C-alpha positions in Angstrom: 0.1 0.0 0.1 2.1 3.4 -1.5 1.7 6.5 0.7 3.1 9.4 -1.0 6.8 10.7 0.7 5.3 13.3 3.3 8.7 16.6 2.9 9.3 18.1 5.9 9.4 16.7 9.7 6.4 17.9 11.3 4.5 15.6 13.6 1.3 17.3 12.9 1.4 16.9 8.8 3.2 12.9 9.6 0.0 12.6 11.8 -2.3 13.8 9.2 -1.5 11.7 6.5 -1.8 8.7 8.3 -5.0 9.7 9.6 -6.0 10.1 5.9 -4.5 6.6 5.1 -6.5 5.3 7.6 -10.0 7.5 6.8 -9.3 6.8 3.0 -9.2 3.1 3.5 -5.0 2.5 2.7 -4.8 0.5 6.0 -8.2 -1.6 7.6 -9.6 -2.3 11.2 -7.3 -5.0 12.7 -4.8 -4.8 9.6 -1.1 -3.6 10.9 0.8 -0.9 9.5 4.3 -1.0 8.0 7.0 -1.3 11.0 8.2 2.5 12.0 11.6 2.2 9.6 9.8 1.0 7.0 6.9 3.8 8.0 9.5 6.4 8.1 11.7 5.5 5.0 8.0 5.7 3.1 7.1 8.9 4.2 11.0 10.7 4.0 10.6 11.6 7.5 12.6 11.7 10.5 11.7 8.6 13.1 10.9 11.0 16.3 8.4 12.9 13.8 6.5 9.5 13.2 6.7 8.3 16.9 4.9 12.0 17.8 2.1 11.2 15.3 1.8 7.6 16.5 1.3 9.1 19.9 -1.4 11.1 18.6 -3.1 8.5 16.4 -3.4 5.8 19.8 -4.9 8.8 22.1 -7.6 9.2 18.9 -8.5 6.0 19.3 -7.2 5.5 15.2 -5.0 2.7 15.8 -3.4 0.2 18.7 0.3 0.1 19.9 0.7 -4.0 20.6 4.3 -4.4 22.4 6.2 -6.4 20.5 4.0 -6.7 17.6 3.4 -3.8 16.1 0.8 -1.0 15.5 -2.8 -2.2 14.2 -5.9 0.1 12.9 -8.4 0.0 15.2 -12.3 0.5 14.2 -14.2 3.9 14.7 -15.5 3.6 17.8 -14.2 0.6 18.7 -14.7 2.1 22.7 -18.0 3.4 22.6 -20.3 2.1 19.7 -18.7 -1.3 20.1 -18.7 -1.5 23.5 -22.1 -0.3 24.5 -23.6 -3.0 21.4 -21.8 -5.4 23.4 -23.1 -4.7 26.9 -26.8 -4.6 24.9 -26.4 -7.6 23.7 -24.2 -9.8 25.4 -24.9 -13.4 25.4 -29.2 -12.6 24.9 -29.6 -14.5 21.7 -32.2 -12.7 20.9 -30.4 -9.6 20.3 -27.5 -12.0 18.7 -29.7 -13.7 15.9 -31.4 -10.0 15.4 -27.6 -8.5 15.0 -26.9 -11.9 12.5 -29.6 -10.8 10.0 -28.3 -7.1 9.8 -24.8 -8.6 9.6 -26.3 -10.9 6.4 -27.6 -8.1 4.7 -24.8 -5.5 4.9 -22.2 -8.9 3.7 -24.6 -10.0 0.6 -23.6 -6.7 -0.6 -19.8 -6.0 0.7 -19.4 -9.4 -1.1 -21.0 -8.6 -3.9 -18.8 -5.5 -4.2 -15.7 -7.2 -4.0 -16.0 -9.7 -6.4 -16.9 -7.0 -8.5 -13.7 -4.3 -7.6 -11.1 -6.4 -5.8 -7.8 -5.2 -6.7 -4.7 -7.8 -6.7 -3.9 -6.2 -3.6 -7.1 -7.0 -1.6 -6.8 -10.5 -3.1 -3.9 -11.3 -2.1 -4.3 -9.9 1.5 -7.9 -12.3 1.6 -5.8 -15.0 0.6 -2.9 -15.1 3.2 -6.0 -14.9 6.1 -7.7 -17.4 4.4 -4.3 -19.6 4.4 -4.4 -18.4 8.5 -8.3 -19.6 8.6 -7.2 -22.7 6.7 -4.6 -23.5 9.2 -6.0 -22.5 12.3 -8.8 -24.8 11.3 -6.9 -27.9 10.5 -4.9 -27.6 14.0 -8.8 -27.8 15.6 -8.8 -24.3 16.4 -12.1 -22.0 15.5 -10.3 -19.9 13.3 -12.0 -17.2 14.8 -9.8 -14.2 15.2 -8.9 -14.8 11.5 -12.8 -14.7 10.2 -12.9 -11.3 11.6 -10.0 -10.3 9.8 -11.4 -11.9 6.7 -15.1 -10.2 6.9 -13.5 -6.8 7.7 -10.7 -7.6 4.4 -14.0 -8.2 2.3 -15.5 -4.9 3.5 -12.3 -2.7 2.1 -11.8 -5.1 -1.3 -15.6 -3.5 -1.7 -14.2 0.0 -1.6 -16.3 1.4 1.5 -14.3 2.5 4.4 -17.0 3.4 6.5 -18.9 -0.4 5.1 -15.6 -1.7 7.1 -15.2 -0.1 10.2 -18.9 -0.8 10.7 -18.2 -4.6 10.1 -15.6 -4.4 12.8 -17.3 -2.6 15.4 -20.4 -5.0 14.3 -17.7 -8.4 14.9 -16.6 -6.1 18.2 -20.4 -6.5 19.3 -20.8 -10.0 19.3 -17.4 -10.5 20.8 -18.9 -12.1 23.7 -21.5 -14.5 22.3 -18.8 -15.2 19.3 -16.5 -16.8 22.0 -19.7 -18.5 23.7 -20.8 -20.0 20.3 -17.2 -21.0 18.8 -16.9 -23.2 22.3 -20.0 -24.8 22.1 -20.5 -24.9 18.1 -16.9 -25.4 16.8 -16.8 -28.4 18.8 -18.4 -30.1 16.3 -16.7 -31.6 13.0 -20.5 -30.9 10.6 -19.7 -26.9 12.1 -16.2 -26.5 11.3 -16.0 -28.4 8.2 -19.3 -26.3 6.9 -18.5 -22.9 8.2 -14.9 -23.7 6.0 -16.3 -25.0 3.2 -18.1 -21.9 3.0 -15.3 -19.7 3.6 -13.9 -21.2 0.2 -16.9 -20.4 -1.8 -16.9 -16.7 -0.5 -12.8 -16.7 -1.2 -13.2 -18.4 -4.6 -16.4 -16.2 -5.8 -14.0 -13.1 -5.0 -11.0 -14.3 -6.6 -12.5 -15.6 -9.8 -14.5 -11.3 -9.7 -17.8 -13.1 -9.9 -20.5 -10.9 -7.6 -23.2 -12.6 -7.9 -21.5 -16.1 -6.3 -20.0 -14.3 -3.6 -23.1 -12.6 -3.0 -25.1 -16.1 -3.4 -22.0 -17.8 -1.0 -22.3 -15.0 1.8 -26.2 -15.5 2.1 -25.3 -19.3 2.7 -22.4 -18.5 5.0 -25.1 -16.9 7.3 -27.9 -18.6 6.6 -25.8 -21.8 7.8 -24.8 -19.9 10.7 -28.9 -18.8 11.4 -29.6 -22.4 11.2 -27.0 -23.9 13.3 -27.5 -21.2 15.9 -31.8 -22.1 16.3 -30.5 -25.7 16.8 -28.1 -24.7 19.3 -30.9 -22.4 21.5 -33.1 -25.2 20.9 -30.8 -27.9 22.9 -29.7 -25.5 25.2 -33.3 -24.7 26.0 -34.1 -28.2 26.5 -31.0 -29.1 28.7 
């Protein structure tokens, strides 16, 4: 992801350039920014000026500094709207179902646009995340963390920055319920294998630039999740 070189070394100008990059969708929520050395070289600025800008970006909630891991873009309103949603929803199954219905509508459109407009770089990003899901699931994991980034990367490939941040916020709102459901549903080979195959369909349709197939695969994904969720609710209610 190219950033035009910045003339001068003022932290304020550096902050504005990076903020514009985040707002413009150069980096999606959850995506790691280049290293300090690489960013400083790309922007043609001093590393102290870059650190000043990073400190302000972190203070305004635009990025998260993870020790020994780097700088990561945060979703807009992560600490506000997402946390409020999470408190509202928690593990209330009715609210979880409503939010899944909302995601189904939004992500149908997101997948369609991603298949239509995804650039080679977008496809490469999706392939990297998909490979991570594949490795995690093969090792018996849930692939949950990579799944969030996969769906956000699809929204990013659709070319809509607001949608990208909204997707990350909605995923955050479902965090508590997702952890609960993943621990229950992902224990089932049927669910784990079904989810993986649907991710394969979504990824391949986007990679092959087939908008209708991508949207249909995303619909099938949410139909499957909602159906399995309903069955889980029935079992939980009967136990």
